[in-house]
N, C-alpha and C positions, 0 to 999 in steps of 0.2 A: 971475571969476574972474582969479587971477594965472596969468599964462602958464607961471611954476615948477611949478605945480598940474596945468596942462593935460596930461592922457593923450595927447595928440596930438603926432606928431611933426613935423606941420606941412602934411606932406601929407593931411590930415582921417582919417589910420587911425589909428586908437588903439593907441598905443603899448605892446603884451601881451608878456609873456615868450615866449607861442606865436611871435608874429610874428618877434621879436627872434632865438629859435633857426632859424625858416623863414628868414629872412634871413642866418643865420650859415652853415648849411647851403648855401646858395646859391652864396655866396663861398667855401665850402671847397671844394664840387665845381667850381667854376670856375678855382681855382689848382690842385688836382689835375688837371682838363684839360689846363691848359696845362702843369703841368710835365710829366705822361704826351707830350703832344705832344713836348717835348723830348727825354725819355727815348727814346721811339723811333726820333726822326731819330739818336740818338748811336749806339743800339742797331745802325741800319741801317748807319751810316755805319761801325762797328765792326764788322760780320759777328757780331754776337752777340744773343739775343733778349732782351726788356725784362726778364725775370726775371734775365739774368745783370748788366744794370744797377743791378738791385736788391739783386743780391748784392753787387758791387762797393759801393753806397753802404754798405751793413751793415759791410764790410770797413773801409770809410774811416772809418767814423764810430765803431767800435767803442774804449770805452776801453782795452781789451786786444787781446791779438791772436783772433781768430775760430777755432773748431773747426769743422770740417765738421757736426759734430751742434748745434753753438750755432746755426750758419748755417741747417739743416736746420730745426730750432724757430724761427728766427726767421722765417724764409719760408714757412714750412707746406707743405714740402716733402717728398717721400720721399726716404728715401736716395739711389736711385738717380738720381733728379731732380737731387740737388744734386750727385751724383760726376758725371754729364753736365756741368754746369753749370760745375763747376771745373774739369775738363776742356778747356771751349771757353775759360774764361776763362783758365788757363794756357797753352794753345797760340797764344794770340789776344798773350801778352806781359800779361798786365793783373795777374795775379797769380804769385805763386809761394807753393809749399808747404813746409813744413819740418818736420823731425822736432825733436820735444822730447829734448834732450839726454838727460834723466837719464829720460824714460820713453821709448822710441823708438816705443811707439804713438801717442803724441798728436802729431795734424798740428796746426800753427798754420798760418793765412792772411795773406798778407803782400800789400799793394797794392805792384806794382811802381813806383817812382818815373819812368821813362817814361811808364808808363801814366797815372799821375796827372798828367805833365802836357799828354798830350792831353785827359783829360775837363778838366782846368782852362781850356785854351784852347778845347772845344767848349763849356763852360756860361759864360763870359764875359758871353755877352748877360744870362744868368739874374743873377750876381752884378749886373751894371750894372743892373740892374731891380730888385733888392731896395736896391740903395745909392739909385737914385732916389725909391724909396716910403720908405726912411728917412731920405733929407734933406726930404722933406714932411711928417714926421712929427715931434712935440717927441718930448725926452727921455722924459718922463712917457709919451707915449704908445707908445713904441716898448717901454720897460719894462714895461706892461702888456700890448703885445701879445706880449711874449718869455714872461712868466709864463703869459699863458693859452696860450698854443702847447706849453709845457713840461707844464704840466697836462692838457692836452689828450692830448699822445703819451703821458702817464702813463697816464690813463683809458683809450685805445687798446689799450698795452701788456697791459693788463690783460685784456681781452676774451679769451673763448675762443671759438676760431673753430670752429664745426662740421665734424667731419670727414665725408667721404662715404664 
């Protein structure tokens, strides 16, 4: 049998789609755990909750300024929980709320530049780890990983989360 036709990965274990999905799930959980460890450390250092850091990430990553309502939908929180989160973030100097000039009822959320610098310096080891992994990968491998992660995020964003 030609090695190209061998359904084994070298460990003697048949390489099946189920095993690939299990291995992928393990690696995604491990990466999520490591990122959560950093998020919790940043939250603790800033006197915030981990959810507050998730809110900061959503505000930072949004293509357009978020509103509290859109942030609530993104995080899956109640209006009251989002208000408390935004109050903490504003008091800590991480965000500012600005009323839309054409419609005073609309509030947009902005990440403060000083807070952005604090986050950037805290998460520099994460950026360095990503740079190290990138340097060990070929351009096609990186492009494939980016396409996969974008598709995965798209799938996850369409998932309906059951409300309690």
